[in-house]
PDB file of N, CA, C and O in Angstrom:
ATOM      1  N   MET A   1     -22.896  37.648   0.273  1.00  0.00           N
ATOM      2  CA  MET A   1     -22.358  38.614   1.194  1.00  0.00           C
ATOM      3  C   MET A   1     -20.872  38.881   0.897  1.00  0.00           C
ATOM      4  O   MET A   1     -20.463  40.032   0.744  1.00  0.00           O
ATOM      5  N   PHE A   2     -20.071  37.810   0.819  1.00  0.00           N
ATOM      6  CA  PHE A   2     -18.648  37.999   0.550  1.00  0.00           C
ATOM      7  C   PHE A   2     -18.427  38.635  -0.818  1.00  0.00           C
ATOM      8  O   PHE A   2     -17.528  39.455  -1.004  1.00  0.00           O
ATOM      9  N   ARG A   3     -19.253  38.245  -1.752  1.00  0.00           N
ATOM     10  CA  ARG A   3     -19.141  38.793  -3.102  1.00  0.00           C
ATOM     11  C   ARG A   3     -19.286  40.316  -3.061  1.00  0.00           C
ATOM     12  O   ARG A   3     -18.521  41.037  -3.702  1.00  0.00           O
ATOM     13  N   GLU A   4     -20.267  40.793  -2.309  1.00  0.00           N
ATOM     14  CA  GLU A   4     -20.516  42.237  -2.210  1.00  0.00           C
ATOM     15  C   GLU A   4     -19.347  42.953  -1.542  1.00  0.00           C
ATOM     16  O   GLU A   4     -18.978  44.054  -1.949  1.00  0.00           O
ATOM     17  N   ILE A   5     -18.767  42.336  -0.523  1.00  0.00           N
ATOM     18  CA  ILE A   5     -17.622  42.941   0.171  1.00  0.00           C
ATOM     19  C   ILE A   5     -16.456  43.094  -0.796  1.00  0.00           C
ATOM     20  O   ILE A   5     -15.811  44.141  -0.831  1.00  0.00           O
ATOM     21  N   PHE A   6     -16.183  42.058  -1.577  1.00  0.00           N
ATOM     22  CA  PHE A   6     -15.087  42.127  -2.538  1.00  0.00           C
ATOM     23  C   PHE A   6     -15.367  43.152  -3.627  1.00  0.00           C
ATOM     24  O   PHE A   6     -14.482  43.917  -4.010  1.00  0.00           O
ATOM     25  N   GLU A   7     -16.596  43.165  -4.123  1.00  0.00           N
ATOM     26  CA  GLU A   7     -16.942  44.115  -5.186  1.00  0.00           C
ATOM     27  C   GLU A   7     -16.851  45.553  -4.681  1.00  0.00           C
ATOM     28  O   GLU A   7     -16.418  46.437  -5.420  1.00  0.00           O
ATOM     29  N   GLU A   8     -17.252  45.801  -3.435  1.00  0.00           N
ATOM     30  CA  GLU A   8     -17.164  47.141  -2.856  1.00  0.00           C
ATOM     31  C   GLU A   8     -15.713  47.581  -2.719  1.00  0.00           C
ATOM     32  O   GLU A   8     -15.404  48.769  -2.807  1.00  0.00           O
ATOM     33  N   SER A   9     -14.816  46.605  -2.500  1.00  0.00           N
ATOM     34  CA  SER A   9     -13.397  46.918  -2.342  1.00  0.00           C
ATOM     35  C   SER A   9     -12.688  47.044  -3.680  1.00  0.00           C
ATOM     36  O   SER A   9     -11.492  47.330  -3.721  1.00  0.00           O
ATOM     37  N   GLY A  10     -13.402  46.837  -4.760  1.00  0.00           N
ATOM     38  CA  GLY A  10     -12.798  46.980  -6.075  1.00  0.00           C
ATOM     39  C   GLY A  10     -12.256  45.692  -6.654  1.00  0.00           C
ATOM     40  O   GLY A  10     -11.603  45.711  -7.697  1.00  0.00           O
ATOM     41  N   PHE A  11     -12.510  44.591  -6.009  1.00  0.00           N
ATOM     42  CA  PHE A  11     -12.055  43.303  -6.527  1.00  0.00           C
ATOM     43  C   PHE A  11     -13.120  42.722  -7.438  1.00  0.00           C
ATOM     44  O   PHE A  11     -14.319  42.891  -7.216  1.00  0.00           O
ATOM     45  N   GLU A  12     -12.656  42.041  -8.455  1.00  0.00           N
ATOM     46  CA  GLU A  12     -13.597  41.349  -9.321  1.00  0.00           C
ATOM     47  C   GLU A  12     -13.769  39.925  -8.813  1.00  0.00           C
ATOM     48  O   GLU A  12     -12.814  39.280  -8.381  1.00  0.00           O
ATOM     49  N   VAL A  13     -14.967  39.469  -8.872  1.00  0.00           N
ATOM     50  CA  VAL A  13     -15.265  38.122  -8.408  1.00  0.00           C
ATOM     51  C   VAL A  13     -15.542  37.255  -9.627  1.00  0.00           C
ATOM     52  O   VAL A  13     -16.421  37.548 -10.438  1.00  0.00           O
ATOM     53  N   TYR A  14     -14.778  36.194  -9.732  1.00  0.00           N
ATOM     54  CA  TYR A  14     -14.956  35.262 -10.846  1.00  0.00           C
ATOM     55  C   TYR A  14     -15.633  34.000 -10.327  1.00  0.00           C
ATOM     56  O   TYR A  14     -15.258  33.447  -9.293  1.00  0.00           O
ATOM     57  N   GLU A  15     -16.595  33.582 -11.042  1.00  0.00           N
ATOM     58  CA  GLU A  15     -17.255  32.332 -10.699  1.00  0.00           C
ATOM     59  C   GLU A  15     -16.926  31.309 -11.770  1.00  0.00           C
ATOM     60  O   GLU A  15     -16.833  31.623 -12.957  1.00  0.00           O
ATOM     61  N   SER A  16     -16.761  30.130 -11.337  1.00  0.00           N
ATOM     62  CA  SER A  16     -16.521  29.065 -12.311  1.00  0.00           C
ATOM     63  C   SER A  16     -17.238  27.814 -11.846  1.00  0.00           C
ATOM     64  O   SER A  16     -17.552  27.641 -10.669  1.00  0.00           O
ATOM     65  N   ARG A  17     -17.475  26.981 -12.782  1.00  0.00           N
ATOM     66  CA  ARG A  17     -18.099  25.698 -12.469  1.00  0.00           C
ATOM     67  C   ARG A  17     -17.159  24.611 -12.965  1.00  0.00           C
ATOM     68  O   ARG A  17     -16.616  24.673 -14.068  1.00  0.00           O
ATOM     69  N   GLU A  18     -16.993  23.638 -12.127  1.00  0.00           N
ATOM     70  CA  GLU A  18     -16.135  22.521 -12.495  1.00  0.00           C
ATOM     71  C   GLU A  18     -16.945  21.245 -12.407  1.00  0.00           C
ATOM     72  O   GLU A  18     -17.859  21.117 -11.593  1.00  0.00           O
ATOM     73  N   SER A  19     -16.598  20.334 -13.240  1.00  0.00           N
ATOM     74  CA  SER A  19     -17.234  19.024 -13.126  1.00  0.00           C
ATOM     75  C   SER A  19     -16.181  18.032 -12.647  1.00  0.00           C
ATOM     76  O   SER A  19     -15.011  18.111 -13.024  1.00  0.00           O
ATOM     77  N   PHE A  20     -16.605  17.136 -11.841  1.00  0.00           N
ATOM     78  CA  PHE A  20     -15.710  16.130 -11.295  1.00  0.00           C
ATOM     79  C   PHE A  20     -16.153  14.771 -11.799  1.00  0.00           C
ATOM     80  O   PHE A  20     -17.334  14.425 -11.773  1.00  0.00           O
ATOM     81  N   ILE A  21     -15.187  14.024 -12.249  1.00  0.00           N
ATOM     82  CA  ILE A  21     -15.473  12.658 -12.667  1.00  0.00           C
ATOM     83  C   ILE A  21     -15.078  11.758 -11.509  1.00  0.00           C
ATOM     84  O   ILE A  21     -13.912  11.694 -11.119  1.00  0.00           O
ATOM     85  N   GLU A  22     -16.038  11.089 -10.986  1.00  0.00           N
ATOM     86  CA  GLU A  22     -15.789  10.219  -9.844  1.00  0.00           C
ATOM     87  C   GLU A  22     -15.561   8.803 -10.345  1.00  0.00           C
ATOM     88  O   GLU A  22     -16.385   8.239 -11.064  1.00  0.00           O
ATOM     89  N   TYR A  23     -14.436   8.247  -9.953  1.00  0.00           N
ATOM     90  CA  TYR A  23     -14.089   6.892 -10.361  1.00  0.00           C
ATOM     91  C   TYR A  23     -14.728   5.921  -9.372  1.00  0.00           C
ATOM     92  O   TYR A  23     -14.442   5.973  -8.176  1.00  0.00           O
ATOM     93  N   VAL A  24     -15.562   5.067  -9.851  1.00  0.00           N
ATOM     94  CA  VAL A  24     -16.223   4.078  -9.011  1.00  0.00           C
ATOM     95  C   VAL A  24     -15.625   2.715  -9.330  1.00  0.00           C
ATOM     96  O   VAL A  24     -15.655   2.249 -10.468  1.00  0.00           O
ATOM     97  N   GLN A  25     -15.084   2.097  -8.296  1.00  0.00           N
ATOM     98  CA  GLN A  25     -14.462   0.794  -8.488  1.00  0.00           C
ATOM     99  C   GLN A  25     -15.526  -0.297  -8.574  1.00  0.00           C
ATOM    100  O   GLN A  25     -16.561  -0.246  -7.909  1.00  0.00           O
ATOM    101  N   THR A  26     -15.237  -1.267  -9.403  1.00  0.00           N
ATOM    102  CA  THR A  26     -16.097  -2.451  -9.425  1.00  0.00           C
ATOM    103  C   THR A  26     -15.758  -3.287  -8.195  1.00  0.00           C
ATOM    104  O   THR A  26     -14.728  -3.075  -7.554  1.00  0.00           O
ATOM    105  N   GLU A  27     -16.611  -4.213  -7.880  1.00  0.00           N
ATOM    106  CA  GLU A  27     -16.368  -5.082  -6.727  1.00  0.00           C
ATOM    107  C   GLU A  27     -15.068  -5.866  -6.917  1.00  0.00           C
ATOM    108  O   GLU A  27     -14.323  -6.075  -5.960  1.00  0.00           O
ATOM    109  N   GLN A  28     -14.800  -6.294  -8.140  1.00  0.00           N
ATOM    110  CA  GLN A  28     -13.570  -7.036  -8.433  1.00  0.00           C
ATOM    111  C   GLN A  28     -12.338  -6.155  -8.213  1.00  0.00           C
ATOM    112  O   GLN A  28     -11.340  -6.619  -7.660  1.00  0.00           O
ATOM    113  N   GLN A  29     -12.396  -4.898  -8.638  1.00  0.00           N
ATOM    114  CA  GLN A  29     -11.275  -3.977  -8.436  1.00  0.00           C
ATOM    115  C   GLN A  29     -11.071  -3.701  -6.953  1.00  0.00           C
ATOM    116  O   GLN A  29      -9.933  -3.597  -6.495  1.00  0.00           O
ATOM    117  N   LYS A  30     -12.155  -3.583  -6.200  1.00  0.00           N
ATOM    118  CA  LYS A  30     -12.060  -3.335  -4.762  1.00  0.00           C
ATOM    119  C   LYS A  30     -11.399  -4.518  -4.060  1.00  0.00           C
ATOM    120  O   LYS A  30     -10.545  -4.332  -3.193  1.00  0.00           O
ATOM    121  N   ARG A  31     -11.797  -5.738  -4.437  1.00  0.00           N
ATOM    122  CA  ARG A  31     -11.179  -6.922  -3.824  1.00  0.00           C
ATOM    123  C   ARG A  31      -9.691  -7.003  -4.160  1.00  0.00           C
ATOM    124  O   ARG A  31      -8.882  -7.370  -3.309  1.00  0.00           O
ATOM    125  N   ALA A  32      -9.327  -6.660  -5.406  1.00  0.00           N
ATOM    126  CA  ALA A  32      -7.911  -6.668  -5.804  1.00  0.00           C
ATOM    127  C   ALA A  32      -7.128  -5.637  -4.995  1.00  0.00           C
ATOM    128  O   ALA A  32      -6.010  -5.912  -4.558  1.00  0.00           O
ATOM    129  N   GLU A  33      -7.701  -4.463  -4.795  1.00  0.00           N
ATOM    130  CA  GLU A  33      -7.033  -3.434  -3.992  1.00  0.00           C
ATOM    131  C   GLU A  33      -6.874  -3.904  -2.547  1.00  0.00           C
ATOM    132  O   GLU A  33      -5.826  -3.687  -1.940  1.00  0.00           O
ATOM    133  N   ASP A  34      -7.894  -4.542  -1.996  1.00  0.00           N
ATOM    134  CA  ASP A  34      -7.817  -5.067  -0.631  1.00  0.00           C
ATOM    135  C   ASP A  34      -6.704  -6.101  -0.504  1.00  0.00           C
ATOM    136  O   ASP A  34      -6.002  -6.139   0.507  1.00  0.00           O
ATOM    137  N   ARG A  35      -6.539  -6.944  -1.531  1.00  0.00           N
ATOM    138  CA  ARG A  35      -5.455  -7.940  -1.500  1.00  0.00           C
ATOM    139  C   ARG A  35      -4.088  -7.266  -1.537  1.00  0.00           C
ATOM    140  O   ARG A  35      -3.176  -7.669  -0.814  1.00  0.00           O
ATOM    141  N   ARG A  36      -3.944  -6.242  -2.377  1.00  0.00           N
ATOM    142  CA  ARG A  36      -2.664  -5.515  -2.445  1.00  0.00           C
ATOM    143  C   ARG A  36      -2.350  -4.861  -1.100  1.00  0.00           C
ATOM    144  O   ARG A  36      -1.202  -4.867  -0.655  1.00  0.00           O
ATOM    145  N   ILE A  37      -3.357  -4.306  -0.464  1.00  0.00           N
ATOM    146  CA  ILE A  37      -3.162  -3.686   0.850  1.00  0.00           C
ATOM    147  C   ILE A  37      -2.739  -4.739   1.867  1.00  0.00           C
ATOM    148  O   ILE A  37      -1.841  -4.496   2.673  1.00  0.00           O
ATOM    149  N   ALA A  38      -3.378  -5.909   1.836  1.00  0.00           N
ATOM    150  CA  ALA A  38      -3.033  -6.983   2.771  1.00  0.00           C
ATOM    151  C   ALA A  38      -1.583  -7.419   2.598  1.00  0.00           C
ATOM    152  O   ALA A  38      -0.872  -7.620   3.583  1.00  0.00           O
ATOM    153  N   VAL A  39      -1.141  -7.566   1.349  1.00  0.00           N
ATOM    154  CA  VAL A  39       0.254  -7.961   1.091  1.00  0.00           C
ATOM    155  C   VAL A  39       1.205  -6.867   1.570  1.00  0.00           C
ATOM    156  O   VAL A  39       2.248  -7.164   2.154  1.00  0.00           O
ATOM    157  N   GLY A  40       0.858  -5.621   1.330  1.00  0.00           N
ATOM    158  CA  GLY A  40       1.690  -4.507   1.794  1.00  0.00           C
ATOM    159  C   GLY A  40       1.823  -4.494   3.310  1.00  0.00           C
ATOM    160  O   GLY A  40       2.904  -4.247   3.844  1.00  0.00           O
ATOM    161  N   GLU A  41       0.714  -4.761   4.004  1.00  0.00           N
ATOM    162  CA  GLU A  41       0.749  -4.787   5.468  1.00  0.00           C
ATOM    163  C   GLU A  41       1.588  -5.947   5.988  1.00  0.00           C
ATOM    164  O   GLU A  41       2.340  -5.790   6.949  1.00  0.00           O
ATOM    165  N   LEU A  42       1.461  -7.115   5.352  1.00  0.00           N
ATOM    166  CA  LEU A  42       2.290  -8.260   5.752  1.00  0.00           C
ATOM    167  C   LEU A  42       3.770  -7.964   5.547  1.00  0.00           C
ATOM    168  O   LEU A  42       4.600  -8.279   6.399  1.00  0.00           O
ATOM    169  N   THR A  43       4.088  -7.361   4.421  1.00  0.00           N
ATOM    170  CA  THR A  43       5.479  -7.009   4.119  1.00  0.00           C
ATOM    171  C   THR A  43       6.012  -6.019   5.145  1.00  0.00           C
ATOM    172  O   THR A  43       7.140  -6.153   5.620  1.00  0.00           O
ATOM    173  N   GLU A  44       5.206  -5.035   5.481  1.00  0.00           N
ATOM    174  CA  GLU A  44       5.630  -4.029   6.460  1.00  0.00           C
ATOM    175  C   GLU A  44       5.843  -4.657   7.837  1.00  0.00           C
ATOM    176  O   GLU A  44       6.812  -4.335   8.524  1.00  0.00           O
ATOM    177  N   ARG A  45       4.942  -5.551   8.241  1.00  0.00           N
ATOM    178  CA  ARG A  45       5.104  -6.227   9.536  1.00  0.00           C
ATOM    179  C   ARG A  45       6.385  -7.041   9.569  1.00  0.00           C
ATOM    180  O   ARG A  45       7.098  -7.040  10.573  1.00  0.00           O
ATOM    181  N   MET A  46       6.683  -7.741   8.469  1.00  0.00           N
ATOM    182  CA  MET A  46       7.885  -8.565   8.409  1.00  0.00           C
ATOM    183  C   MET A  46       9.140  -7.696   8.477  1.00  0.00           C
ATOM    184  O   MET A  46      10.101  -8.027   9.172  1.00  0.00           O
ATOM    185  N   ARG A  47       9.118  -6.587   7.750  1.00  0.00           N
ATOM    186  CA  ARG A  47      10.266  -5.675   7.751  1.00  0.00           C
ATOM    187  C   ARG A  47      10.476  -5.073   9.146  1.00  0.00           C
ATOM    188  O   ARG A  47      11.605  -4.988   9.629  1.00  0.00           O
ATOM    189  N   ASP A  48       9.380  -4.661   9.781  1.00  0.00           N
ATOM    190  CA  ASP A  48       9.487  -4.093  11.132  1.00  0.00           C
ATOM    191  C   ASP A  48      10.058  -5.106  12.113  1.00  0.00           C
ATOM    192  O   ASP A  48      10.903  -4.777  12.945  1.00  0.00           O
ATOM    193  N   ARG A  49       9.586  -6.335  12.003  1.00  0.00           N
ATOM    194  CA  ARG A  49      10.082  -7.379  12.910  1.00  0.00           C
ATOM    195  C   ARG A  49      11.565  -7.654  12.656  1.00  0.00           C
ATOM    196  O   ARG A  49      12.336  -7.834  13.599  1.00  0.00           O
ATOM    197  N   TYR A  50      11.962  -7.686  11.385  1.00  0.00           N
ATOM    198  CA  TYR A  50      13.373  -7.899  11.058  1.00  0.00           C
ATOM    199  C   TYR A  50      14.235  -6.817  11.712  1.00  0.00           C
ATOM    200  O   TYR A  50      15.244  -7.127  12.344  1.00  0.00           O
ATOM    201  N   TRP A  51      13.843  -5.557  11.564  1.00  0.00           N
ATOM    202  CA  TRP A  51      14.658  -4.479  12.104  1.00  0.00           C
ATOM    203  C   TRP A  51      14.726  -4.530  13.624  1.00  0.00           C
ATOM    204  O   TRP A  51      15.747  -4.165  14.207  1.00  0.00           O
ATOM    205  N   ARG A  52      13.653  -4.979  14.277  1.00  0.00           N
ATOM    206  CA  ARG A  52      13.703  -5.135  15.737  1.00  0.00           C
ATOM    207  C   ARG A  52      14.743  -6.176  16.127  1.00  0.00           C
ATOM    208  O   ARG A  52      15.508  -5.984  17.073  1.00  0.00           O
ATOM    209  N   VAL A  53      14.762  -7.284  15.384  1.00  0.00           N
ATOM    210  CA  VAL A  53      15.742  -8.338  15.662  1.00  0.00           C
ATOM    211  C   VAL A  53      17.145  -7.839  15.332  1.00  0.00           C
ATOM    212  O   VAL A  53      18.077  -8.059  16.104  1.00  0.00           O
ATOM    213  N   GLU A  54      17.300  -7.173  14.201  1.00  0.00           N
ATOM    214  CA  GLU A  54      18.611  -6.662  13.775  1.00  0.00           C
ATOM    215  C   GLU A  54      19.176  -5.676  14.797  1.00  0.00           C
ATOM    216  O   GLU A  54      20.372  -5.690  15.089  1.00  0.00           O
ATOM    217  N   GLU A  55      18.313  -4.828  15.334  1.00  0.00           N
ATOM    218  CA  GLU A  55      18.773  -3.790  16.271  1.00  0.00           C
ATOM    219  C   GLU A  55      19.218  -4.346  17.615  1.00  0.00           C
ATOM    220  O   GLU A  55      19.832  -3.627  18.403  1.00  0.00           O
ATOM    221  N   THR A  56      18.919  -5.618  17.894  1.00  0.00           N
ATOM    222  CA  THR A  56      19.410  -6.209  19.139  1.00  0.00           C
ATOM    223  C   THR A  56      20.917  -6.427  19.076  1.00  0.00           C
ATOM    224  O   THR A  56      21.577  -6.558  20.107  1.00  0.00           O
ATOM    225  N   GLY A  57      21.461  -6.465  17.854  1.00  0.00           N
ATOM    226  CA  GLY A  57      22.897  -6.664  17.695  1.00  0.00           C
ATOM    227  C   GLY A  57      23.307  -8.126  17.743  1.00  0.00           C
ATOM    228  O   GLY A  57      24.495  -8.440  17.660  1.00  0.00           O
ATOM    229  N   ASP A  58      22.347  -9.013  17.873  1.00  0.00           N
ATOM    230  CA  ASP A  58      22.627 -10.447  17.941  1.00  0.00           C
ATOM    231  C   ASP A  58      22.628 -11.017  16.520  1.00  0.00           C
ATOM    232  O   ASP A  58      21.577 -11.326  15.957  1.00  0.00           O
ATOM    233  N   ALA A  59      23.834 -11.149  15.955  1.00  0.00           N
ATOM    234  CA  ALA A  59      23.972 -11.593  14.567  1.00  0.00           C
ATOM    235  C   ALA A  59      23.424 -13.004  14.369  1.00  0.00           C
ATOM    236  O   ALA A  59      22.836 -13.301  13.329  1.00  0.00           O
ATOM    237  N   GLU A  60      23.610 -13.867  15.352  1.00  0.00           N
ATOM    238  CA  GLU A  60      23.132 -15.244  15.232  1.00  0.00           C
ATOM    239  C   GLU A  60      21.599 -15.284  15.186  1.00  0.00           C
ATOM    240  O   GLU A  60      21.011 -16.005  14.379  1.00  0.00           O
ATOM    241  N   ARG A  61      20.975 -14.517  16.048  1.00  0.00           N
ATOM    242  CA  ARG A  61      19.504 -14.451  16.067  1.00  0.00           C
ATOM    243  C   ARG A  61      18.971 -13.834  14.767  1.00  0.00           C
ATOM    244  O   ARG A  61      17.962 -14.286  14.226  1.00  0.00           O
ATOM    245  N   THR A  62      19.653 -12.809  14.279  1.00  0.00           N
ATOM    246  CA  THR A  62      19.239 -12.168  13.031  1.00  0.00           C
ATOM    247  C   THR A  62      19.348 -13.149  11.870  1.00  0.00           C
ATOM    248  O   THR A  62      18.449 -13.222  11.032  1.00  0.00           O
ATOM    249  N   GLN A  63      20.443 -13.905  11.814  1.00  0.00           N
ATOM    250  CA  GLN A  63      20.604 -14.895  10.748  1.00  0.00           C
ATOM    251  C   GLN A  63      19.547 -15.987  10.853  1.00  0.00           C
ATOM    252  O   GLN A  63      19.049 -16.468   9.836  1.00  0.00           O
ATOM    253  N   PHE A  64      19.202 -16.381  12.076  1.00  0.00           N
ATOM    254  CA  PHE A  64      18.160 -17.380  12.277  1.00  0.00           C
ATOM    255  C   PHE A  64      16.818 -16.856  11.769  1.00  0.00           C
ATOM    256  O   PHE A  64      16.056 -17.589  11.139  1.00  0.00           O
ATOM    257  N   PHE A  65      16.535 -15.586  12.045  1.00  0.00           N
ATOM    258  CA  PHE A  65      15.298 -14.957  11.553  1.00  0.00           C
ATOM    259  C   PHE A  65      15.249 -15.020  10.028  1.00  0.00           C
ATOM    260  O   PHE A  65      14.236 -15.404   9.442  1.00  0.00           O
ATOM    261  N   ILE A  66      16.355 -14.638   9.396  1.00  0.00           N
ATOM    262  CA  ILE A  66      16.417 -14.638   7.929  1.00  0.00           C
ATOM    263  C   ILE A  66      16.249 -16.056   7.387  1.00  0.00           C
ATOM    264  O   ILE A  66      15.536 -16.265   6.406  1.00  0.00           O
ATOM    265  N   SER A  67      16.895 -17.019   8.013  1.00  0.00           N
ATOM    266  CA  SER A  67      16.784 -18.417   7.573  1.00  0.00           C
ATOM    267  C   SER A  67      15.346 -18.912   7.673  1.00  0.00           C
ATOM    268  O   SER A  67      14.850 -19.577   6.764  1.00  0.00           O
ATOM    269  N   MET A  68      14.680 -18.587   8.775  1.00  0.00           N
ATOM    270  CA  MET A  68      13.279 -18.988   8.944  1.00  0.00           C
ATOM    271  C   MET A  68      12.394 -18.308   7.906  1.00  0.00           C
ATOM    272  O   MET A  68      11.487 -18.927   7.351  1.00  0.00           O
ATOM    273  N   LEU A  69      12.662 -17.048   7.653  1.00  0.00           N
ATOM    274  CA  LEU A  69      11.872 -16.310   6.665  1.00  0.00           C
ATOM    275  C   LEU A  69      12.038 -16.931   5.277  1.00  0.00           C
ATOM    276  O   LEU A  69      11.060 -17.140   4.559  1.00  0.00           O
ATOM    277  N   GLU A  70      13.283 -17.223   4.911  1.00  0.00           N
ATOM    278  CA  GLU A  70      13.536 -17.850   3.609  1.00  0.00           C
ATOM    279  C   GLU A  70      12.867 -19.218   3.518  1.00  0.00           C
ATOM    280  O   GLU A  70      12.268 -19.550   2.494  1.00  0.00           O
ATOM    281  N   ALA A  71      12.965 -20.010   4.582  1.00  0.00           N
ATOM    282  CA  ALA A  71      12.378 -21.350   4.578  1.00  0.00           C
ATOM    283  C   ALA A  71      10.858 -21.295   4.449  1.00  0.00           C
ATOM    284  O   ALA A  71      10.245 -22.215   3.907  1.00  0.00           O
ATOM    285  N   THR A  72      10.264 -20.236   4.937  1.00  0.00           N
ATOM    286  CA  THR A  72       8.812 -20.090   4.873  1.00  0.00           C
ATOM    287  C   THR A  72       8.356 -19.488   3.552  1.00  0.00           C
ATOM    288  O   THR A  72       7.376 -19.945   2.963  1.00  0.00           O
ATOM    289  N   VAL A  73       9.058 -18.475   3.088  1.00  0.00           N
ATOM    290  CA  VAL A  73       8.616 -17.728   1.910  1.00  0.00           C
ATOM    291  C   VAL A  73       8.995 -18.420   0.600  1.00  0.00           C
ATOM    292  O   VAL A  73       8.210 -18.405  -0.349  1.00  0.00           O
ATOM    293  N   ASN A  74      10.169 -19.018   0.531  1.00  0.00           N
ATOM    294  CA  ASN A  74      10.611 -19.635  -0.727  1.00  0.00           C
ATOM    295  C   ASN A  74       9.638 -20.682  -1.276  1.00  0.00           C
ATOM    296  O   ASN A  74       9.385 -20.682  -2.481  1.00  0.00           O
ATOM    297  N   PRO A  75       9.079 -21.578  -0.444  1.00  0.00           N
ATOM    298  CA  PRO A  75       8.104 -22.532  -0.995  1.00  0.00           C
ATOM    299  C   PRO A  75       6.845 -21.842  -1.548  1.00  0.00           C
ATOM    300  O   PRO A  75       6.270 -22.299  -2.536  1.00  0.00           O
ATOM    301  N   ILE A  76       6.433 -20.775  -0.927  1.00  0.00           N
ATOM    302  CA  ILE A  76       5.269 -20.028  -1.417  1.00  0.00           C
ATOM    303  C   ILE A  76       5.587 -19.406  -2.766  1.00  0.00           C
ATOM    304  O   ILE A  76       4.789 -19.486  -3.700  1.00  0.00           O
ATOM    305  N   ILE A  77       6.752 -18.790  -2.863  1.00  0.00           N
ATOM    306  CA  ILE A  77       7.161 -18.172  -4.131  1.00  0.00           C
ATOM    307  C   ILE A  77       7.270 -19.235  -5.219  1.00  0.00           C
ATOM    308  O   ILE A  77       6.820 -19.023  -6.345  1.00  0.00           O
ATOM    309  N   SER A  78       7.869 -20.378  -4.884  1.00  0.00           N
ATOM    310  CA  SER A  78       8.021 -21.459  -5.867  1.00  0.00           C
ATOM    311  C   SER A  78       6.668 -21.971  -6.339  1.00  0.00           C
ATOM    312  O   SER A  78       6.489 -22.274  -7.519  1.00  0.00           O
ATOM    313  N   ARG A  79       5.737 -22.063  -5.435  1.00  0.00           N
ATOM    314  CA  ARG A  79       4.411 -22.569  -5.800  1.00  0.00           C
ATOM    315  C   ARG A  79       3.714 -21.648  -6.796  1.00  0.00           C
ATOM    316  O   ARG A  79       2.955 -22.112  -7.647  1.00  0.00           O
ATOM    317  N   PHE A  80       3.965 -20.376  -6.696  1.00  0.00           N
ATOM    318  CA  PHE A  80       3.315 -19.408  -7.571  1.00  0.00           C
ATOM    319  C   PHE A  80       4.268 -18.859  -8.626  1.00  0.00           C
ATOM    320  O   PHE A  80       4.033 -17.789  -9.188  1.00  0.00           O
ATOM    321  N   ASP A  81       5.332 -19.588  -8.888  1.00  0.00           N
ATOM    322  CA  ASP A  81       6.301 -19.200  -9.907  1.00  0.00           C
ATOM    323  C   ASP A  81       5.608 -19.134 -11.263  1.00  0.00           C
ATOM    324  O   ASP A  81       4.723 -19.939 -11.550  1.00  0.00           O
ATOM    325  N   ASP A  82       6.005 -18.186 -12.089  1.00  0.00           N
ATOM    326  CA  ASP A  82       5.411 -18.016 -13.419  1.00  0.00           C
ATOM    327  C   ASP A  82       5.559 -19.263 -14.279  1.00  0.00           C
ATOM    328  O   ASP A  82       4.739 -19.512 -15.163  1.00  0.00           O
ATOM    329  N   ASN A  83       6.593 -20.041 -14.025  1.00  0.00           N
ATOM    330  CA  ASN A  83       6.834 -21.238 -14.829  1.00  0.00           C
ATOM    331  C   ASN A  83       5.988 -22.421 -14.373  1.00  0.00           C
ATOM    332  O   ASN A  83       5.950 -23.457 -15.036  1.00  0.00           O
ATOM    333  N   SER A  84       5.325 -22.265 -13.261  1.00  0.00           N
ATOM    334  CA  SER A  84       4.517 -23.352 -12.723  1.00  0.00           C
ATOM    335  C   SER A  84       3.207 -23.464 -13.490  1.00  0.00           C
ATOM    336  O   SER A  84       2.527 -22.465 -13.721  1.00  0.00           O
ATOM    337  N   ASN A  85       2.862 -24.671 -13.878  1.00  0.00           N
ATOM    338  CA  ASN A  85       1.606 -24.907 -14.591  1.00  0.00           C
ATOM    339  C   ASN A  85       0.468 -25.210 -13.633  1.00  0.00           C
ATOM    340  O   ASN A  85      -0.680 -25.375 -14.046  1.00  0.00           O
ATOM    341  N   GLU A  86       0.796 -25.279 -12.356  1.00  0.00           N
ATOM    342  CA  GLU A  86      -0.165 -25.638 -11.340  1.00  0.00           C
ATOM    343  C   GLU A  86      -1.079 -24.462 -11.019  1.00  0.00           C
ATOM    344  O   GLU A  86      -0.606 -23.340 -10.834  1.00  0.00           O
ATOM    345  N   LYS A  87      -2.361 -24.707 -10.954  1.00  0.00           N
ATOM    346  CA  LYS A  87      -3.298 -23.670 -10.515  1.00  0.00           C
ATOM    347  C   LYS A  87      -3.717 -24.000  -9.102  1.00  0.00           C
ATOM    348  O   LYS A  87      -3.903 -25.165  -8.750  1.00  0.00           O
ATOM    349  N   THR A  88      -3.862 -22.970  -8.301  1.00  0.00           N
ATOM    350  CA  THR A  88      -4.248 -23.221  -6.912  1.00  0.00           C
ATOM    351  C   THR A  88      -5.718 -23.008  -6.727  1.00  0.00           C
ATOM    352  O   THR A  88      -6.231 -23.172  -5.621  1.00  0.00           O
TER     353      THR A  88
END
């Protein structure tokens, strides 16, 4: 119907066919993506919480937050350091 309306008005109608390549993830790739998303969400939650504490204007509380974060995260980072021969 639309084709006829356009042709009657003097427009040319071009048809084309396209093929789409759909990327299908393997189960392993899906799990890896889920882990990356989980880490991103944790990072975002931590950043949001930091800014809430920072915006209170209480420098002592903000420093305490940072100290607690470092005390918690540094051992995790050390455990998974590239130089570590330990497998978890």
